[in-house]
C-alpha positions, 0 to 999 in steps of 0.5 A: 682637519683638511679644508678645501682650497678655493682655486681660480684660474685666469687665462690671459694675463694682459691688463684685465687678466692681471688685475683680476688675478690681483683682485682675487688675492687682495680681496681674499676671494681665492686661496690659489690663483692659477695663471695661464698665458701663451706668453711665458716670459710675461707669465713668469713676471706677472706671477713674481710681481703678485707674489711680491705683493702677497706679504701685504695682502690681508689674506693668504694666497698663492699664485701659480703658473699652469697650463690649460690642462692643469686648470682642471681642479679650478672651481672657477676659470676666468677667460680674459684673453684679448687684444684691446687695440683691435677694438680701438674703433669703438666697436668690440666686435672688431676683436672677434677675428682674433678672440674667436680662434684663440678661444676655440683653440684652447677650450678643448685643451682645458676640457681635456684636463677634466675641468668641471667648474664654472667658466666666467668670460670677459673677452670681447665680444663678450656675449659671443665668446661666452656662447662659444665657450658654452658650446666648446665646453659642454658644461651644464647650462648656467655654468658658463656666463660672462661679465656682459653688462655687469660693468656697464651697469656699474657705469650707469649707477655711477652716472646716476650717483653723480647726478643725485648725490646718492651712494652707489649702493642706495639704488638699483639700475641695470644695463641690458642687452649686448655688451656693446653699442646696442645695449639699453637702459631699462629705465622702468627697472631703476629703483630708489629704496623701492621707489621707481624713477617715475615716482621721484621725477618731481624732484629735479635731481631725478630728472635725467636726460635719458638719451644722453645718459644712455649714450654716455654709459655706452661710450664710457669704456671708450673714455677710459680707453682714450687716455690709457689705451686699456680698461682695467679696474672696473671690469676686473672688479666686476669679474672678481665680484662674480667669482666671489658670488660663485665661491660663496654661493651668495645668490647675488643679483647682478647683470651678467651675460646669461643664457636665455632659454625662453626668457623675454621670448629669446632662446639660444643666445647669451645676453646681458640681463639681471641674473642670480649668481651662486654656486651653480653659476647663473641660477636664475634669469630675472625676467621683468615685464618691460614697457613696450619700447624697452622690450622692442629695444631689448629685442633689437639687442638680441638680434644684434647678438644673434647675428654676431654669433652666426658670424663668429661661427665662421671663424671656428666651425 
């Protein structure tokens, strides 16, 4: 009997890409991880280091080196190219002039090999690059999506957990909008075992300084960056979780940079929203009835993304 291998490609083996590749192996998500990077010496070194760790992993995995065209048999490709130093200003948009041309250049090579799987983007500005990959790949709607506010949602959950003392998995909360400085906390969507935040606010543990929590969640990535000049663990686990949701058809609801086609009155952009992730990528965008102010703030996020997409087109069209 022949079993189909679960094959995942990772493009860009910097801090984030290397951690994604490692997580895919150590968590038993992939049987083969194909590594692709323009820096050939680093590529060889990263592959060697990961293969040295395989003996101690609980699942069998093989790491191989591949060109763009050799990613064709991947079930999922994760895009993680970038230069984190370019957004040291605290604005992920500053990476655009580097990442947009890079992705626009390699995407035709990937597609020329015959790739027909799911593409997950991490590269910043996340919503803009995800839109670019969708346009350059021509893959079906939902087959391209980004980590988006998935990581930011984890940061929000962590902040709530630390204040309430509740386990991270005991409640749900999402960041929505741009994976950037304009994203928002939709407080109306936070649920504790089915109870809304408003129902629990008579308890001081559930009374939040909402402006402070939103600001600190948005800036959390820069706290990480300031001391180590990169982000690694949170974003790599976000991406690995999304890959697992695809490969195992989990139909998992989590925030992701998803294509909007009428949801929330928005069309033609990718934006961080709670979505159902399964074998076909983004299988459904969860549309909620947001209160007036939250909807207004979300719309402002969408306007920011739309302006950045238009700006990015100047680098590749």
